[in-house]
C-alpha positions in Angstrom: -33.1 8.9 108.3 -32.4 10.7 105.0 -36.1 10.7 104.2 -37.1 12.4 107.5 -34.3 14.9 107.2 -35.5 15.8 103.7 -39.0 16.3 105.1 -37.7 18.3 108.0 -35.7 20.6 105.8 -38.6 21.1 103.4 -40.9 22.0 106.4 -38.4 24.4 107.9 -38.0 26.1 104.5 -41.9 26.1 104.2 -41.4 24.7 100.7 -44.3 22.6 99.3 -42.1 21.6 96.3 -39.3 20.4 98.5 -41.8 18.5 100.6 -43.3 16.8 97.6 -39.8 16.0 96.2 -38.9 14.4 99.6 -42.0 12.2 99.4 -41.3 11.3 95.8 -37.6 10.5 96.5 -38.3 8.3 99.5 -41.7 6.6 99.0 -40.7 3.3 100.6 -39.6 5.0 103.8 -42.4 7.5 104.1 -45.5 5.9 102.6 -45.0 2.3 104.0 -45.8 3.1 107.6 -49.4 4.2 108.0 -48.7 6.3 111.1 -45.9 8.2 109.4 -48.1 8.6 106.3 -50.9 10.1 108.4 -48.6 12.5 110.1 -47.0 13.6 106.8 -50.5 14.3 105.4 -51.2 16.6 108.4 -47.8 18.2 108.0 -48.4 18.9 104.3 -51.8 20.3 105.1 -50.3 22.7 107.7 -47.6 23.7 105.3 -50.1 24.4 102.6 -52.2 26.4 104.9 -49.3 28.5 106.2 -48.2 29.2 102.6 -51.7 30.2 101.5 -52.1 32.5 104.5 -48.8 34.2 103.7 -49.8 34.6 100.0 -53.3 35.9 100.8 -52.3 38.4 103.5 -51.4 41.4 101.3 -54.5 41.1 99.2 -58.1 42.2 99.9 -59.2 40.4 96.7 -57.2 37.8 94.8 -57.8 35.4 91.9 -57.7 31.8 92.8 -55.9 31.1 89.5 -53.2 33.6 90.6 -52.9 31.9 94.0 -52.6 28.5 92.3 -49.9 29.8 90.0 -47.9 31.3 92.9 -48.1 28.2 95.0 -47.7 25.7 92.1 -50.9 23.7 92.6 -54.1 23.1 90.7 -56.8 25.8 91.1 -59.3 23.2 92.4 -56.9 22.2 95.2 -56.3 25.9 96.2 -60.1 26.6 96.1 -60.8 23.5 98.3 -58.1 24.5 100.8 -59.3 28.1 100.9 -62.9 26.9 101.5 -61.6 24.7 104.4 -59.7 27.7 105.8 -62.8 29.9 105.7 -64.9 27.2 107.4 -62.2 26.7 110.0 -62.1 30.5 110.6 -58.4 30.6 109.7 -59.2 33.5 107.3 -62.2 35.8 107.2 -63.1 35.7 103.5 -65.6 34.5 100.9 -65.1 33.0 97.5 -66.8 34.8 94.7 -67.8 32.0 92.4 -68.8 34.3 89.6 -65.2 35.4 88.9 -63.1 33.0 90.9 -61.8 35.4 93.5 -61.1 35.1 97.2 -62.4 38.3 98.9 -61.3 39.1 102.4 -63.9 40.4 104.7 -63.4 43.4 107.1 -62.6 42.1 110.5 
């Protein structure tokens, strides 16, 4: 119950760090059940996507390194998630590989 409450609070606060802390603090309760583990993966993915959308919104062009620093993740993870969001049409953008920037397209 404590484990699920910690995950719920982290999700409500839209905090990736709190979500990861809840998973680390309760591995036996959260990782043991494959169904719960699968749902937590989807929940983490949705939380990451929501956070990235929030961070990207004010920019027309933003460095992936800067985004990674703001969200506290590795730049490769951020780039992969941004690519997925572009392919899923969550954001209208391209990734400029020459300088590592996400460039939003006019809608």
